[in-house]
Backbone bond lengths (Angstrom), bond angles and torsions (degrees), N, CA, C in turn:
res aa  C-N    CA-C-N  psi(-1)  N-CA   C-N-CA  omega(-1)  CA-C   N-CA-C  phi
1 X - - - 1.445 - - 1.520 108.56 -
2 X 1.302 117.15 126.27 1.457 120.89 179.80 1.521 110.11 -137.25
3 X 1.328 116.96 66.29 1.460 119.75 -178.40 1.525 111.87 -83.82
4 X 1.330 116.44 70.95 1.456 119.87 -179.66 1.521 110.04 -60.42
5 X 1.298 114.56 141.33 1.446 119.58 179.45 1.512 113.79 78.48
6 X 1.309 118.22 12.57 1.459 122.33 179.87 1.528 109.75 -63.70
7 X 1.320 116.51 129.66 1.463 121.84 178.99 1.517 108.78 -105.37
8 X 1.324 115.88 121.74 1.465 121.67 -173.60 1.515 109.61 -125.64
9 X 1.328 115.60 138.14 1.457 122.77 175.23 1.526 107.40 -121.97
10 X 1.325 116.51 129.58 1.461 122.11 178.43 1.518 107.79 -113.46
11 X 1.337 116.93 120.15 1.462 122.34 -179.45 1.519 109.48 -119.39
12 X 1.320 115.08 106.20 1.458 121.95 178.90 1.517 106.79 -155.57
13 X 1.314 117.39 141.20 1.459 119.64 -177.74 1.528 113.57 -85.15
14 X 1.322 118.07 2.56 1.463 122.12 178.91 1.536 110.16 -107.71
15 X 1.333 117.73 110.91 1.469 120.89 -178.02 1.526 113.42 -57.22
16 X 1.308 117.57 -39.05 1.457 120.74 -178.70 1.527 110.87 -61.66
17 X 1.328 117.18 -42.71 1.458 120.47 178.85 1.527 110.51 -65.97
18 X 1.336 117.73 -43.80 1.470 120.26 178.22 1.523 111.12 -58.77
19 X 1.318 116.22 -46.14 1.464 120.09 -179.09 1.528 111.53 -62.75
20 X 1.325 117.17 -41.84 1.468 120.52 179.03 1.525 110.77 -64.71
21 X 1.318 116.87 -40.54 1.462 120.78 179.41 1.528 110.78 -66.89
22 X 1.312 117.53 -41.50 1.467 120.87 176.90 1.521 110.06 -60.04
23 X 1.305 116.61 -44.59 1.468 120.54 178.96 1.531 110.67 -59.83
24 X 1.326 116.99 -45.34 1.470 120.76 179.80 1.525 111.35 -63.01
25 X 1.321 117.05 -42.61 1.468 120.87 -179.39 1.528 110.07 -65.50
26 X 1.310 117.05 -45.29 1.473 120.86 -179.39 1.528 111.92 -61.93
27 X 1.336 117.32 -27.13 1.467 120.82 178.46 1.524 113.11 -76.02
28 X 1.337 117.89 -16.24 1.472 118.35 -176.87 1.518 114.23 -125.64
29 X 1.322 119.08 -9.89 1.458 122.06 -178.04 1.522 109.10 -126.73
30 X 1.318 115.97 121.69 1.459 120.71 177.86 1.524 110.46 -81.67
31 X 1.314 116.20 143.24 1.462 122.89 170.83 1.525 115.06 57.67
32 X 1.316 117.16 35.47 1.463 119.45 176.54 1.521 108.90 -85.73
33 X 1.323 115.84 135.81 1.454 121.00 171.60 1.517 107.45 -91.19
34 X 1.320 117.94 121.41 1.462 121.55 -174.87 1.520 109.57 -119.25
35 X 1.336 115.38 130.06 1.449 123.31 177.27 1.529 106.88 -119.87
36 X 1.335 116.86 142.62 1.460 121.57 -178.82 1.524 111.10 -111.73
37 X 1.333 115.48 144.09 1.460 122.43 173.24 1.524 107.95 -130.73
38 X 1.346 116.31 134.72 1.457 119.75 -179.00 1.522 113.43 -108.14
39 X 1.336 116.54 3.04 1.465 121.21 179.31 1.524 108.99 -155.98
40 X 1.322 115.65 168.87 1.459 119.55 178.09 1.527 111.15 -65.38
41 X 1.341 117.40 -37.55 1.474 120.64 177.27 1.524 111.17 -62.48
42 X 1.335 116.00 -44.98 1.459 120.01 178.57 1.511 110.69 -64.31
43 X 1.339 116.22 -39.42 1.467 120.50 178.23 1.519 110.32 -58.62
44 X 1.320 117.54 -48.08 1.463 119.95 -179.37 1.523 111.32 -61.43
45 X 1.324 118.21 -44.96 1.464 119.29 -179.14 1.529 111.20 -68.29
46 X 1.342 117.71 -32.90 1.465 120.16 177.06 1.520 111.39 -67.93
47 X 1.322 117.57 -38.84 1.471 120.41 177.49 1.520 110.02 -66.12
48 X 1.317 117.04 -37.39 1.464 119.80 177.30 1.525 111.42 -67.97
49 X 1.340 117.08 -37.84 1.465 121.37 -179.28 1.524 112.80 -77.68
50 X 1.325 116.91 -28.63 1.469 122.98 -178.97 1.528 107.51 -128.10
51 X 1.328 118.39 73.80 1.462 121.23 -172.43 1.526 113.35 -58.88
52 X 1.315 113.41 143.89 1.461 122.65 174.12 1.529 114.28 51.33
53 X 1.338 117.40 59.94 1.464 116.67 172.19 1.528 108.93 -60.73
54 X 1.326 116.29 153.37 1.466 119.82 179.61 1.518 111.19 -69.59
55 X 1.333 115.76 -41.87 1.463 121.49 -178.39 1.519 109.92 -131.72
56 X 1.316 115.16 140.73 1.454 121.71 171.08 1.518 107.37 -122.87
57 X 1.322 115.96 119.23 1.458 121.98 172.32 1.518 105.59 -92.77
58 X 1.324 117.62 116.32 1.457 121.84 -167.56 1.522 112.32 -124.79
59 X 1.321 115.03 130.37 1.458 122.22 169.56 1.523 106.19 -88.75
60 X 1.322 117.64 125.43 1.467 119.58 -176.54 1.519 112.79 -91.57
61 X 1.315 117.58 9.52 1.471 119.01 176.74 1.527 109.73 -130.30
62 X 1.327 114.49 60.98 1.463 120.47 176.16 1.527 108.37 -94.09
63 X 1.339 117.23 159.50 1.466 119.69 -179.88 1.530 112.77 -55.89
64 X 1.317 115.25 140.32 1.462 125.48 174.23 1.526 115.43 73.07
65 X 1.309 118.16 4.23 1.467 120.98 174.81 1.523 107.29 -165.12
66 X 1.314 115.03 153.31 1.463 116.56 178.87 1.519 110.68 -158.78
67 X 1.330 113.76 164.75 1.447 121.88 172.32 1.507 115.08 60.59
68 X 1.317 113.87 -143.69 1.455 121.21 -173.95 1.528 112.86 -63.83
69 X 1.327 118.23 -25.86 1.474 118.95 -178.99 1.525 111.33 -62.62
70 X 1.327 117.86 -35.31 1.464 120.15 176.06 1.526 109.81 -63.87
71 X 1.327 116.13 -43.27 1.466 120.21 -179.63 1.523 111.47 -61.55
72 X 1.318 117.12 -42.13 1.468 119.97 179.13 1.532 110.74 -62.35
73 X 1.331 116.44 -41.30 1.470 119.68 177.79 1.527 110.57 -62.01
74 X 1.326 116.14 -48.02 1.472 119.71 -177.80 1.518 110.87 -62.75
75 X 1.319 118.17 -41.37 1.476 121.02 178.24 1.523 110.80 -60.49
76 X 1.322 116.35 -35.44 1.465 120.24 178.38 1.531 110.24 -69.68
77 X 1.345 117.63 -41.11 1.465 121.62 -178.16 1.521 112.15 -75.52
78 X 1.335 116.88 -32.68 1.462 120.58 -171.16 1.530 109.70 -148.90
79 X 1.325 118.13 75.73 1.464 121.66 -168.90 1.528 116.24 -63.82
80 X 1.314 119.25 -22.41 1.465 119.77 -176.00 1.525 113.88 -100.79
81 X 1.312 116.65 -0.22 1.461 121.03 -179.95 1.523 110.22 -72.36
82 X 1.323 116.38 134.62 1.466 122.46 174.27 1.527 107.36 -77.85
83 X 1.332 117.43 125.15 1.461 121.27 -175.23 1.524 110.10 -108.86
84 X 1.334 114.60 123.95 1.456 122.16 177.65 1.519 107.72 -114.82
85 X 1.312 116.30 122.04 1.453 121.42 -177.95 1.518 109.79 -101.77
86 X 1.327 114.78 134.15 1.462 122.83 172.25 1.519 106.41 -115.39
87 X 1.323 116.85 129.15 1.452 118.44 -177.49 1.519 112.33 -149.39
88 X 1.300 114.11 154.49 1.458 121.60 171.36 1.518 110.30 -103.12
89 X 1.324 116.23 -1.25 1.466 122.12 -179.87 1.524 109.36 -68.68
90 X 1.324 116.20 138.61 1.467 120.04 178.27 1.524 112.06 -119.28
91 X 1.326 118.52 2.44 1.458 122.30 -179.85 1.533 110.48 -65.84
92 X 1.325 115.76 119.12 1.463 120.59 -179.05 1.529 111.49 -59.20
93 X 1.327 117.61 -37.09 1.458 120.77 -179.82 1.515 112.67 -65.25
94 X 1.315 116.76 -45.17 1.470 120.67 179.19 1.521 110.26 -65.44
95 X 1.327 116.37 -45.01 1.469 120.02 -178.89 1.531 111.32 -64.83
96 X 1.329 117.51 -38.65 1.469 120.18 177.17 1.522 110.09 -62.86
97 X 1.328 117.90 -39.48 1.458 121.34 177.43 1.513 112.41 -63.56
98 X 1.325 116.31 -37.22 1.464 121.32 178.65 1.523 109.85 -66.91
99 X 1.318 116.97 -44.60 1.468 120.69 178.99 1.523 109.89 -64.05
100 X 1.325 117.37 -43.93 1.474 121.13 179.44 1.527 111.87 -64.86
101 X 1.342 116.94 -28.43 1.466 120.92 179.61 1.528 112.16 -74.38
102 X 1.334 116.63 -7.18 1.454 119.61 173.08 1.510 116.23 99.41
103 X 1.326 117.53 27.03 1.459 119.53 176.75 1.531 108.77 -63.20
104 X 1.323 116.66 145.25 1.464 120.80 -179.79 1.520 112.36 -90.14
105 X 1.328 116.49 -30.98 1.455 120.93 178.15 1.511 109.80 -143.00
106 X 1.319 116.98 136.48 1.459 121.51 -179.87 1.521 108.24 -127.29
107 X 1.339 115.93 111.96 1.452 122.93 -176.81 1.520 110.33 -117.37
108 X 1.311 116.51 147.30 1.451 122.33 173.66 1.522 108.43 -87.88
109 X 1.337 116.82 139.80 1.464 119.85 177.26 1.525 111.06 -67.94
110 X 1.334 117.25 -9.13 1.469 119.42 176.81 1.539 112.04 -89.64
111 X 1.336 117.34 -6.83 1.466 121.06 176.95 1.524 110.06 -73.30
112 X 1.324 117.00 150.60 1.470 118.69 174.17 1.530 109.93 -70.22
113 X 1.317 115.55 153.16 1.460 122.05 178.82 1.525 110.99 -55.34
114 X 1.322 116.46 -34.56 1.465 120.21 -178.13 1.521 112.05 -60.29
115 X 1.330 118.33 -28.18 1.471 120.73 178.02 1.526 110.79 -65.23
116 X 1.337 116.15 -41.78 1.461 120.17 178.20 1.515 110.36 -68.01
117 X 1.323 116.34 -45.61 1.461 121.00 -178.91 1.526 110.06 -59.27
118 X 1.311 117.52 -41.31 1.466 121.31 -179.09 1.528 112.14 -64.76
119 X 1.321 117.82 -28.23 1.475 121.48 -176.93 1.523 113.40 -92.23
120 X 1.330 118.66 -10.14 1.472 119.95 -178.56 1.522 113.50 -55.98
121 X 1.339 120.40 -46.04 1.478 118.41 179.40 1.531 112.60 -58.35
122 X 1.321 117.25 -42.56 1.472 121.49 178.02 1.523 110.34 -59.91
123 X 1.312 117.01 -47.09 1.457 121.35 -177.55 1.521 111.94 -67.04
124 X 1.320 117.18 -37.92 1.466 120.52 178.47 1.530 112.26 -68.87
125 X 1.325 116.80 -24.37 1.475 121.08 176.76 1.526 112.27 -85.29
126 X 1.329 117.27 1.46 1.461 120.29 178.29 1.510 114.51 100.23
127 X 1.340 117.81 2.59 1.458 120.83 178.13 1.512 111.94 -76.09
128 X 1.321 114.88 170.89 1.471 121.12 177.53 1.513 109.07 -121.66
129 X 1.337 115.54 154.43 1.450 121.20 179.91 1.522 109.93 -145.56
130 X 1.328 115.67 134.54 1.470 122.10 172.20 1.526 106.16 -127.35
131 X 1.320 116.34 127.54 1.456 121.90 -179.37 1.527 110.29 -55.37
132 X 1.313 117.94 141.04 1.469 121.13 -177.46 1.525 113.79 -54.94
133 X 1.329 118.93 -34.24 1.460 118.90 -178.78 1.527 112.92 -70.41
134 X 1.338 117.96 -11.34 1.460 121.48 178.91 1.519 113.08 -99.70
135 X 1.323 118.72 -5.51 1.466 119.82 -177.57 1.507 111.84 -92.96
């Protein structure tokens, strides 16, 4: 995989998770531009400042918004961005809403980083992925 010039936005309210994800991405993707957002407000301003990122790694349980409503907002701000959700949520209803809202990838925060890295080529080609524990 050599997606030079890949633009990535990571939106999660936990700095440790963002840093770990950045480290994992940098180990498998050359020349990616990565921007971080720690809240929904920051996410919106980052999308406006860096229009149409290629990938958005999104936590769906950030303060003041959650679940599918975040996805609907992001689709409105950046309709062509591939959205990958990482979550610790196990509620079937919430997860079904996220899938119905059009998420491109759904990963469990309990999965190893290698699972996400292995699925990046599929997701960048337009494929979809849902972690086995969510199906």
